[in-house]
C-alpha positions in Angstrom: 2.5 -4.5 -14.1 1.7 -8.0 -12.7 5.4 -8.8 -13.1 6.4 -5.8 -10.9 3.9 -6.7 -8.2 4.9 -10.4 -8.4 8.6 -9.5 -8.1 7.9 -7.4 -5.0 5.9 -10.3 -3.5 8.9 -12.6 -4.0 11.2 -10.1 -2.4 8.7 -9.8 0.6 8.5 -13.6 0.9 12.3 -13.8 1.0 12.6 -11.0 3.5 14.5 -8.8 1.1 12.3 -5.7 1.3 13.9 -3.0 3.5 11.2 -2.3 6.2 8.6 -3.8 3.9 9.4 -1.4 1.1 11.7 -0.9 -1.9 12.9 1.7 -4.3 11.3 1.5 -7.8 13.7 2.2 -10.6 12.9 2.0 -14.3 14.4 3.1 -17.6 12.5 3.8 -20.8 8.9 2.6 -21.2 9.1 0.4 -18.2 8.6 3.6 -16.2 5.0 3.7 -17.4 4.2 0.4 -15.7 6.2 1.2 -12.6 4.4 4.6 -12.2 1.1 2.8 -12.4 2.1 0.2 -9.8 3.5 2.9 -7.4 0.1 4.5 -7.3 -1.6 1.3 -6.0 1.3 -0.3 -4.1 2.9 1.7 -1.3 5.7 -0.9 -0.9 7.4 1.3 -3.5 8.7 3.9 -1.1 10.6 5.9 -3.7 10.4 6.1 -7.5 13.2 6.9 -10.0 12.3 7.0 -13.7 14.9 7.7 -16.4 14.0 8.1 -20.0 10.3 7.7 -19.4 7.8 8.9 -21.9 6.7 12.4 -20.9 2.9 11.8 -21.3 0.1 10.1 -23.1 -1.0 13.6 -24.2 2.2 14.0 -26.1 1.4 10.9 -28.0 -2.1 12.1 -28.8 -0.9 15.5 -30.1 2.1 14.3 -32.2 1.6 12.6 -35.6 4.9 10.7 -35.4 5.9 8.2 -32.7 8.8 5.8 -32.2 8.5 2.5 -30.3 5.7 3.7 -27.9 3.0 1.1 -28.4 3.8 -0.7 -25.1 3.0 2.5 -23.3 -0.4 3.2 -24.9 -3.5 2.3 -23.0 -6.6 2.9 -25.2 -9.0 5.5 -23.7 -6.9 6.3 -20.7 -6.2 9.9 -21.7 -9.8 10.9 -21.0 -9.3 9.8 -17.4 -5.6 10.6 -16.5 -2.1 11.1 -17.8 1.3 10.4 -16.3 1.4 13.7 -14.4 -1.7 12.6 -12.5 -0.1 9.3 -11.6 3.1 11.2 -10.4 0.9 13.5 -8.3 -1.0 10.5 -6.8 2.3 9.0 -5.5 2.8 12.0 -3.2 4.2 12.2 -0.6 6.6 9.4 -1.6 9.7 10.7 -3.4 9.6 10.7 -7.2 12.6 11.6 -9.5 12.1 11.8 -13.3 15.2 12.1 -15.4 15.6 12.6 -19.1 11.9 12.5 -19.9 11.4 11.7 -23.6 9.1 12.8 -26.4 7.1 10.3 -28.4 9.9 10.2 -31.0 12.5 9.3 -28.3 14.2 12.7 -27.9 15.1 13.9 -24.4 12.9 17.0 -23.7 14.4 20.1 -22.1 14.3 20.5 -18.4 12.0 23.5 -18.9 9.5 21.4 -20.8 9.7 18.6 -18.3 9.0 21.1 -15.4 6.1 22.6 -17.4 4.6 19.2 -18.1 4.8 18.2 -14.4 3.8 21.4 -12.7 0.6 19.8 -11.4 2.6 17.0 -9.8 4.9 19.6 -8.2 1.9 21.5 -6.9 0.5 18.3 -5.4 3.8 17.7 -3.6 3.8 21.3 -2.3 0.2 20.8 -1.0 1.3 17.6 0.7 4.0 19.6 2.5 6.9 17.8 0.8 7.9 20.0 -2.2 11.4 18.5 -2.3 10.1 15.0 -2.9 9.3 15.6 -6.5 11.8 16.5 -9.2 12.5 16.4 -12.8 16.1 16.6 -14.1 18.6 15.6 -16.7 21.3 13.0 -16.4 24.4 13.5 -18.4 25.6 10.5 -20.4 29.0 10.7 -18.8 27.5 10.8 -15.3 28.2 7.8 -13.1 25.6 5.9 -11.2 26.7 7.0 -7.8 26.4 10.7 -8.7 23.2 10.3 -10.7 21.4 8.3 -8.1 22.8 9.1 -4.7 19.7 7.7 -3.0 20.7 4.2 -4.2 23.9 4.2 -2.3 
């Protein structure tokens, strides 16, 4: 997480943050760190996570895992899970694409929506229901169509 904040500090010093802010984009387990940073650093004006682990709770309830040790923070599940972090980022936009199970499989859109219903409710309560979404990105989908907000 320090690397992310440090990188944003360098961008700020060089005058490369747009209006003092940037879009946070992460693939895979890097999304766990970026989600944590976005909660405490409002310079991340928008968050796009692709292939992020769906939750710490999914790790705790499944006997088999694949390459998830970097995402595990001991004892954190008794305090919060990723859905709580996503809700805390409101009202800033968050897009979560191709959320993954602890064994690395992309979960269904229905399961992703179910897992993040609390975050969606938080965005509705903040008056910006369209600022939170879960979705699926096809493998053949180009960057411009998958991430229109980056262009």
